[in-house]
C-alpha positions in Angstrom: -38.5 75.9 7.9 -36.4 78.9 8.0 -33.9 79.5 5.4 -31.1 82.4 6.0 -29.9 84.4 3.0 -26.8 86.7 4.0 -25.7 90.0 2.2 -23.2 92.5 2.1 -19.6 90.7 1.6 -17.0 92.1 -0.6 -13.5 93.0 -0.8 -12.0 96.3 1.8 -9.2 98.2 2.8 -7.7 97.1 6.1 -9.4 99.9 8.5 -12.4 99.9 6.5 -16.0 98.7 7.3 -18.6 96.6 5.8 -22.4 95.6 7.3 -23.1 92.1 7.0 -27.1 91.1 6.7 -28.8 88.0 7.5 -32.6 87.6 6.3 -34.7 84.8 7.8 -37.5 83.5 5.9 -40.7 83.0 7.8 -41.4 83.6 11.8 -39.2 82.4 14.3 -40.8 81.9 17.8 -39.4 81.2 20.8 -36.3 81.0 22.5 -33.5 81.4 20.1 -30.3 82.7 19.0 -28.7 84.1 15.9 -25.0 84.5 15.6 -22.1 84.8 13.0 -19.8 82.3 12.2 -16.8 82.6 10.0 -14.3 80.4 8.1 -11.1 81.7 6.7 -9.3 79.0 4.4 -7.4 76.0 6.0 -8.9 77.0 9.7 -12.5 75.5 11.5 -15.4 77.6 11.3 -15.2 80.1 14.5 -18.0 81.7 16.4 -18.0 85.4 15.7 -20.8 87.1 17.8 -24.1 86.1 18.9 -27.5 87.9 19.6 -30.1 86.0 21.9 -34.0 86.1 21.9 -33.9 88.2 25.3 -31.3 90.5 23.7 -27.8 89.1 25.3 -24.8 89.6 22.9 -21.2 88.0 23.1 -18.4 88.0 20.8 -15.1 86.6 19.9 -12.3 88.4 21.6 -10.6 89.2 18.3 -13.9 91.5 17.0 -15.0 93.1 20.8 -14.7 96.6 20.2 -14.8 96.3 16.3 -17.9 94.7 15.4 -21.4 94.7 16.5 -24.4 92.8 16.2 -28.1 93.6 16.0 -31.3 92.9 15.2 -34.4 94.8 13.0 -37.3 92.5 14.6 -39.5 94.1 11.8 -37.2 92.6 8.6 -36.3 89.5 10.9 -32.8 90.3 9.9 -29.7 90.5 11.8 -26.5 92.7 10.7 -22.8 91.9 11.7 -21.8 95.7 11.6 -17.8 95.1 11.2 -15.3 98.0 11.7 -11.6 98.4 11.9 -11.6 95.4 9.3 -8.0 93.9 9.4 -6.5 91.0 6.7 -6.9 88.7 9.5 -11.1 89.4 9.0 -10.7 87.7 5.7 -13.0 84.6 6.0 -16.3 83.3 4.9 -19.2 84.7 7.1 -22.5 82.5 7.8 -25.2 83.0 9.7 -27.0 80.8 12.3 -29.8 80.5 13.7 -30.7 78.1 16.1 -34.3 77.8 18.2 -34.5 76.0 20.9 -37.2 74.2 22.4 -37.7 71.5 25.1 -34.1 69.7 25.2 -33.5 70.2 21.9 -32.4 72.6 19.2 -33.0 73.2 16.0 -30.0 75.1 14.0 -30.2 76.4 10.1 -27.2 77.7 8.6 -26.9 80.6 5.7 -24.7 80.0 2.5 -22.0 81.9 3.2 -20.8 85.6 2.4 -17.5 86.3 1.9 -15.2 88.8 3.3 -11.6 90.0 2.1 -9.9 92.7 3.7 -6.4 93.4 1.2 -4.9 96.7 0.2 
């Protein structure tokens, strides 16, 4: 069983930066992807950024060039560096871990951390 704990959310002014962290308890083996999703009030949850165990990244078009996903394997932690924040980035941000085994996958979610971009 893996637990994911997010941190780093808060209130920031437009144009500012925040770094979110997602710490995973336990060891993660095999092919997997760690991702950040977000959900704004009244909207569906959407993928923000993903990082595969092979090191590939992908980003939502709305955050390309502003957000960066990275990982510290020694700390079993994935980060989301968010720069040039906009009010439309306001949402609850969730960490997601997908572990892939033969023909199956196991999904874990963190509890979420709130990001508010406002002046």
